[in-house]
FITI-822513 format. One record per residue: x, y, z of N, C-alpha, C, O in turn. Coordinates in pm, whole numbers, plus 50000, padded with zeros to 5 digits. Atoms other than C-alpha are relative to their C-alpha. Layout:
<pts>
XYZXYZXYZXYZ...
</pts>
This chain:
<pts>
498654997949946042170809972776500945003949885500934997849778499124995350104044790828672580501204990749984501634984250079498825008250028047690810672415501235006350065501285018450085498764994549948051160814172565500745008149894500555006049774499164992050089053570839372415501304992349976501884986650069498745006650035056570824872231501115010449994500965020849929498834991450004059950841072287501084993049917501474981849948498985005650088062510835272012501225009050001501125021249984498754992549999066150845772035500585000949859500104994549766499324999050129068450855771752500494986349953500394983049835499515013450037069970820771762498854991449945499024984549845501165007450049066500805271725499655004449859499414996049771500474994650127065650828171435500984997549886500584995949771499015003350103068910822071251499814985749950500054982949832500275013750040068020785171249498704999049922498614991849822501335000950060064370790471157499895007149865499185002449776500174991650120064790817270888501375003349940501865014449957498754996750072068010814470687499695008449878498555009249832500154992450125068580836770387500054990049885501124985949840500105009850108067350813170117498865004049907498255014649924501054996650096064880812169829498625001050064497785008750018501294998949931061980806670069499835013950060498735019550056500074986449945062800839770239499795010149888499025019649904500194991150115063070856869899498564999449952497945009849926501395001550046059700842769794499025006250099498015012050058500854994049897058160853870125499925015249981498835021049987499974985550018059250889870066499375003849866498715014249855500644997250128058180888269701498484999850013497805008349957501455000749977054690877669811499505012550071498405017250045500394987849930054630907770043499905011849904498945019649911500074989350099055430931569759498784998449910498105008149877501185002550085052740915169546498735004150073497845010350014501174996449921050210919569826499835015150007498725020350007500064985449990051100956369850499365006049876498755016749883500574994950124050010960669489498594994749972497885000349889501255006750038046950937969491498984998850113497854994850089500905001449887045410938669840499895013250076500785021750066500154987649921044060966170071500864999550127500344998950238499065000549889047160965270290499945013050080499865023850022499904988349913047230988870588501455001450045501964992850117498594998049967050751002870624500245014750030500415022749938499814985949965051211035470815501415004749970502314996449953498644994850019054201058370760500934995550112500494992350222498995003849901057421049770940500025010250113500025022350089499764991349884057691063571290501515000350021502144989850036498554998749992061231077071322500395009150115499815019750135499444992249890063191089571622501505001449978502204991449960498564997550014066631105971586500595004050134500005011850210499254996649878069151107971870501395004249954502344996449965498774996150070071901128271702501255000150086502334997450035498794999249918074241132171999500694986450017501854985850057499405013349995074811094571991499964993049865500094980849856500095005250137074501090171613498974988849993499184978449930501025010349991071331071071683498745003449923498385015149909501304998750065068121065371490499194987650032499744976650040500905011249971065121043571568498815000949906498145011249899501165000850088062511032971315499014989750055499414979350106501065009449963059181016471396499144997949876498615007449818500745003250122057450998471109498984989150029499194980550115501035010349984054300977671080499124999849875499145009149795500995000950108051670966070833499054988650031499434978750093501005010849994048490945470826499684995749858499375003949772500285005650131047960922470529498744991550010498754981450080501215008249997044400909470474500324985549961501004982949862499755014150026044470871670490501054994050092501064981850111499035005149904047370868870736499395000050140498665009250177500545001149864046540857371088500715009150098500195011850206499214991849909049230879471240500505012549929500515013349806499244988750052050910912871197501135002750097501104998150211498824997549916054210925571332500235015050014499935022949925499484986549977055500957671484501494998550025501924991450117498545001349991059240961571436500625012750056500325023750010499234989049942061480983871649501444998049958502064987949991498695001950062064780989671472500935011750030500905021849960499024989549971067521010671635501274998249918501694987049890498665000050058070731020071458500825010850068500535022750055499134990749929073451035971670501414998149944502094988449976498885002650088076411040871440501365003050061502395001449995498734999049927079061049071700500254987550084501304986350146499865011949916078491015571872501254991849972501864986950068498795008050022081360997471696501245005350072502154997750103498864994249929083761021571866500084995350145501144996150207500005005349863082731006572201499704985150001499284979550103500105014550007082550970772082498594994549991498364982950023501395004350012078790969272017499555000949854500075009049779500504999250137076870962771693499255013149978498675018650071500664987350029075480993371518498494998649988497765008350006501445002150013072050977871462499554988750092500304979450121500605010749921069760956771677498495001549987498015007049888501434998150008066060955471753499224987350029499784977050066500895011349973063070932571791498715001949922498415012849874501334999550059059680924071643499004994050097499294984250166501115005249920056400918871825498944994849903498485002149815501015006250086053960894771658498674999950076498614995150189501314999049937050270900971735498954993149913499114992249792501115005950073047060883471639499275010949923498955021449978500764990550080045300901271354498514999650034497755008449992501415001249962041960889671502499725006150137498695012650156500254995449863042350898271871500965010950046500685017850144499004990349956045440920471892500884995150112501745002550159499175005249892046960897872158501414996949951501604992449838498605003250034050730894072162500164984949991499744977650081499795014250019051700860072025501474995950005501794984550039498585003549997055480861772001500845012650012500465023449966498964989749995058510883072081501214994449927501774984249966498875004550080061240879671821501205008950032501345019949978498844992349956064460891371985501144997449903502114990549935499105003750110066380890571660501245008749989502135005749910498874990850008068830919371719500235005149857501365007849818499914994850136068060930871365500234989349894500294992649775499725010550098068700896971201498904998749896499184997949777501105001550096065240894071044499925012049906499565010549790499944988350087065560929570912501084998249894500885001549778498945002650097068850919870752499544990149893499824991949774500455010250095067240889170593498995005849903499115004049782501054995050090064170906970459500545011049909500065012449796499404989750085066290936070330500794993749886500694997949771499255007150104068620912570145499064993049904499284993149783500995006850085065630892870017499335010049906499075006749790500594989750086064090925269885500935003649885500485005949773499044997550106067280931869691499974989049896500074991649776500085011350093067040897169541498725000849916498744997949796501264998650073063400903269447500135010649891499675008749779499824989450098064330935769275500844995049882500504997749767499155005150107067100918569078499274989549917499444988949795500755010550072064830889368989499075006049896498865000149790501004994150090062340912868823500525011449914499855015449819499524988450073064530941168695501354998049933501645004549833498685002450061068020928068621499864990349882498904982749873500005009350113068850909568301500204985650048500844983150150499905014149962068590871768313501434994749992501784985150061498665005350025072180867468197501085007050082502245007350041499034993049915073870886968479501154990650039500934979150078498835007949961077400874568546500895007050101501615000550177499114992349914079150902668735499205010250080498295016650026500714990449914077980923869028500995008350078502035003450122499234990949916079410953969208499225002750127498045006050122500614996849870078680958569578500755011950056501965011350077499404988149941079320993269717499665000150148498505001150186500165002049857079850990170091500534986350037500654977549952499385012649959081340962170297499534995450137500234988050206500545004349871079140957570602499204987149987499274980249886500785012249998076810929370697498984999749886498804989349823501005000050106074120940370451500634998249863500034992249774499305002250127076650941470169500224985149978500004980049868499795014550010077500905170240498694992849969498644984049883501275006950019073860894770260499385003349865498744994749805500504996650134072930913569942500694991549894500064987049798499285008450095075650894469757499484985750002499254979749898500515013649987074420861269892498604999049938498324989649864501375000350051070790869569810499985001149847499224994149781499964998550145071660880969457500414987049933499904983549826499545012650059073460848069394498914989449998499024979649924501105009550000070210829769471499105001549878498444991949837500984997350108068300845869182500645003349866499945003549764499324997050126070910854568920501344992649998501974990950102498785008250010073910834468789501285008350006502105007949915498834991349986076520858968918501254991450025501274982950114498775007749989080020845068874501125007750069502115001750111498934992049938082070873869017499405012450065498555019250007500384987949927081560901269276501225008950012502335004350039498964990049975083590933169294499525008450118498395013150118500394993249876083580950269633500795012950015502025012950012499364987249969084280986969697499505004950134498315003750166500364993449874084341003970037501015011150024502135010849973499084989149969085851035870170501224994850074502325000150058498895006449928087991013870398500404987649920499684977649921499595011550081089940990370167500134987150080499894976250028499875012049917090580966670457498664993050018498614980750022501335006049985086840961370502499564993349870498904982949872500345006250128086420954470131500724986649985500134976949939499235012550008089170928270147499414989650094499324977850059500595009449904087600912670457498694994349949498414982449966501265005050055084210910370286500274990049888499594979949878499655009650105085820893669985500384986550059500014976050006499625012549934087320867870219498764992650049498674980450035501225006549949083910861370376499184994149885498644983149896500775004950114082230858070037500664987749939499984978249900499315011950051084900834069916499774988150092499714976750046500315010849906084230814270232498624994249978498354982950018501335004850035080640811370112499964993849860498894990149812499945005850134081800798369773499745009849888499475005649776500244989850102081370831569588501325006749962502115010250050498794993450046084140846669376499875015050023498885021149984500064985749967084950881869497501395005950002502364999450041498734992949999087700907569457499755014650037498735020349997500174985949964088180942369606500295009149882501095005849795499784989850102088020973169384500495012750068500045016250177499414988149938090021004669449499125012349988499215021550069500904988650019087381028669315498614994949965498434983349928501375003550040083651028969254499974996649852499304987249811500005002450145084341030968882500594986449966500084979649878499425013250023086571000168894499004989050033498934978849964500985010249959083820981169073498854999049902498414988049870501245000050077080960991468850500204998449850499274994449780499775000850144082580992068505499824985649951500524976549994500255013250054081200962668312499134991150087498834979850048500865008149912079080950468604498574999749946498105009549887501395001250043075590937768527499045005350105497985010550073500824995549887074190946068872500885008250093502035004650118499324991649901075210973669113499105000950122497925004350110500774999249876074080972469475500705009950092501885008250124499444990249907074631002469703499484997250140498274996150162500375004249864074670994270074500655008950105501035004150212499294991049909076161025070241499035009850068497915011750020500794989349938074821051570482500425013849951500315023650025499394987850052076321078470257499035011950002497875010449963500824987850004074991114270298500095007249867499335016649843499884994250133076111123069943500334988849903500924978749943499935011150094076161102169625501374993549989502405000349985498795007750030078731074769578499944994349859500974990849802500185005250135077291062869246499505011249910498425016749932500334988650086077261088768968499664996149857499115004249783500225003650140077001069068647499664985149989499974977350079500315013850031075731036668496499974998449850499745008149776499965002950143075971019968158498714993249957498014987350040501205006950049073151007067938499994985250039501014978350028500175014049962071820973668059500244997050145499924986150192499735002749859072900977568420498745001550084497865009650054501054998549899070530972768711500645004950129501715000250168499534994549873070990992569033498974997250108497795000350093500845001149880069570982769370500605009150105501715006850153499544990349899069891012069611499224997550128498014999650132500745003449878069071001669966500535007350123500105004550235499454993449883071071024870189499265012550044499395016650159500644987249969068901056170176498644997850065497604998950001501235002349925066351048570446499725011450098498955009850193500224988049918066481083470601500215012149911500895011449809500004988250085066101118570467501395005049964501595010549856498664994450023069791127270498500904990749920502024994649885499165009650072071081096370316499745000949850498615002949806500124998450146071781097269942501184993049934502314997849942498935007950061073771070969751500135002149850501225000649794500034999450146072781077169387499815014549956498945021650005500104986350051073311109669199498635002249936498174993949859501324997250058069961125769109499964999249848498984994449791499975000250147071001129368744499974985649947499384983149842500035014150041071561091668722498604994350018498114986949933501365004849979068161084468872499085004849888498204997449843500864994550105066571106968611500164992449868499244992349786499755007450124068131085768333499464985750005499324979249902500325014249981066991052368476498494997649996497695006750014501375004449976063761032868472499894997550150500444987850202500024999549854062911039568835498834991950056497704993150008501025007949933060991015369060500195001450150501294999350201499954998149855060161022169426499474987850073498674980250019500685010049918059400998069706498655005550046497654998350048501244993049965056781023469825500195014649968501005021350033499774986450047056471056769648499815010550109500545020350114500234990349894055071074869949501215001250092501435011750153498784999649919058301065870132501175005849920501915014249970498824995650074060821071469854499915014849962500935021449942500164985650023059361105969784500415008050123500685020050113499704993149874060091114370147501424997450049502055006450105498705002949941063331096570235500894991049915501964987149961499165008450085064651075869945500835008049902500955020249914499244993350104066811083569645499115009649921499575020249878500924991350073063751098269473499845013550069499725023850002500114987749921063491123969751501045010249956500735022049940498924990950038066841138869649499895004349854500215015749819500164996450141066131137569277498925010649982499065019649899501054989850005062951157469332500505013250058500275023850001499524987949934064631181969569500965008049913500985020249919499044993050086067351189969315499425004049865500085010749786500624996850127064911193069027500384990649887500054993249771499625009750104066361162968842498784993049940498784989349823501275005650050062841148668814498865008550056498975013850167501144992249950059481166368845499344993050119499294980750126500635005549881057681161769175498754992049968498384982950042501265006850033054511150268999500194988749898499214983349847499755010850096056171124668772499504986750056499674983950175500555012949958054521090468785501094989349992501794988249891499035010849996056721061168888499324987050040498204987050091500525013249966056211023968938500454995850139501435000850194499585006849878056311003469254500344985549966499794979749873499525013450027058040969769270498854989850003498844980549922501135009249993054820951969370499194999849872498684989349833500734999450127053150963769049500714991849892500074985049812499235007750097055950948668843499864985150028499644977249936500115014049962055810915869036498624994449964498514983249914501385004550025052020913668999499635000549852498534996449815500304999150142052240920068624499105011649963498525011849855500854988450025050380952868653500745011149926500115020549875499194989950067053250973068505501284993349952501744983550011498755005950049056370965668300501185003950088501195014650148498764996849932059770964068463501065002749895501085013349834499024998950108062700958268229499364995049871498894983749864500585003950130061450957867871501044999349890500764994249781498935000450099064790961767689501314996350068501545000150183498715003749940068250947167748500875012250032501715011550122499124988549980069830981967727499465010250101500065020750120500534990949897067650998167994500925000550122501544990550159499464998949865069181011468312498824999750095497955008450089501085001049903066861000268591500545003050139501685000050171499594996249865066961013168947498884997150098497775002450084500965002849892065150999269252500415007850124501535006450173499784991549882064881023669542499334993150119498114993750133500555008049891064461002269855500245006950133501375007850182499904993049871063721021170175499554991250116499704995150232500445009149893062290991370369498575003050041498255014350078501424997849971058580986470432499514990950111500044980050133500585007749890056500974370722499424986849955499404977250032500565012650047054890947770506501074989249990500784977450009498915009750000058300931170467500214994350140500474982450156499815004449861058590929570846498874990650043499124980350105501135008849967055100914970890500154986649931499874976249990499885012450075055820889170620501084990950058500854979050078498915008449950059170877170755499714995550143500094984450181500375004049863057850877071113498964988949997499034979650078501005010650012054860856071006500644986849962500264976350013499275012150038057220831270841500744994250120500694982150143499275004849882059360829171155499064994150104499364983650161500955004749900056330825171382499414986649960499284977650043500575012650047054800797771168501004988650013500644977650054498985010549990058060778471156500314996750145500574985150177499745002649858058600782571530498914991250059499214981950134501105008249948055160768471609500094985749946499854976250020499915013450058055680739371369501134991850061501034979750075498835006949945059070731271521499994999250152500844992650211500004999549854058110737671883501205007650053501695004650162498804992649962060980762671899499675011350096498525015550108500134988649911061550790272152499504996350137499254984750168500515001749863060400795172506498595005850007498325016449951501394995449985056720798472595499775004850142500294999150238500364995249868055340818672882498625006349993498205011049887501334994049993051940831172991500105013650063500995016450144500004986349946051090867173068498615003250053498375014250104
</pts>
C-alpha cells in the first residue's frame, strides 16, 4: 500500500524551514554534491508569456543518496503587483527516488525558492568573500534583497548594509525592515554610494542592462538576478576583471552574467571557469588573495530545489506537519 501524500502550505513551510544556518548548510551540501557526485540535473525548462510580463521556470535534479527528488514550478509575473498580487509564486512536487510516486506537495508560493536562493548567496559569500567583511551593499529592494542581507549576516560579521534601488522609497522601506531584524541599514542615493568601500556587493534586480559597472580590489560580488537570457546586472568588462565562479557553468553560459560577457567579447567563449561546488569541495581555489575581486554568478539550480524540498519533507514527517491524503 502506498504512503499518503503530504500537503504543506506556505505557512507550514515558513515554520519548518526558516532562513537559518541549517538552510545555508543544506544548500552548501547540494553544491558540494554537484561537484562530487553523478548528479542528474537537466537544463531549465522555461516558458515566456510576454504579453503579461510572465515567465515560468521548471527545475529538477536527482542526487544519488537522497531518497527523494523535487520538481519545482516557478512562475514570475512581474505586472502582478499592479493588481495587488505577488510577482512570484509556485510549488514543488516531492517524489520518491526509488518508485517515482508523489510523496508531498509543497505549496510554498515561492517561499522555498526565496530561502534556497538567499542561502546560495550566503554560501557564495562564505567561500569567496573575505573573512573580515563589515559592510555590504545590496542593489535592489525586493523580498530577495531582504533575504540576501539576512543570509549574509549569518555567515559574515556585517555591521552595516547600504541599500540602493531605483525607487528610493523602496530602499528606505527595506532599511526599515532590516532594522526591524536587528541589522543596521541605510539607503544610498546611487549605486556608487552604496558600493564604495563595501566588502560585499549583492545584486538582486531583474535589470536588462548592467547596474554594476565597477568594483574595488578585495570586494566580493554575488550576482543573483540574471536568471534569464535578457537579464544583465554586471557589466561584462567588470566580470572579465574578476575571479569568476558559476553555480553551474552550463547555465551561466546560456543565461547568466557570463552569457553577456561572452556575447560582448569581454571573455573568450572557451575560457575555463570554476563552479562554486568545486570551491566548496576543495577541488579548486576560490579567494586566494585579500585584494581579489570575486564574483559568484547565481542563476539557480535544480539541485538547490531538491535539497531544500528534501529538508522540508524530512522535517514535516518528523513533526507530523501538514495534511495527509491518499490518491
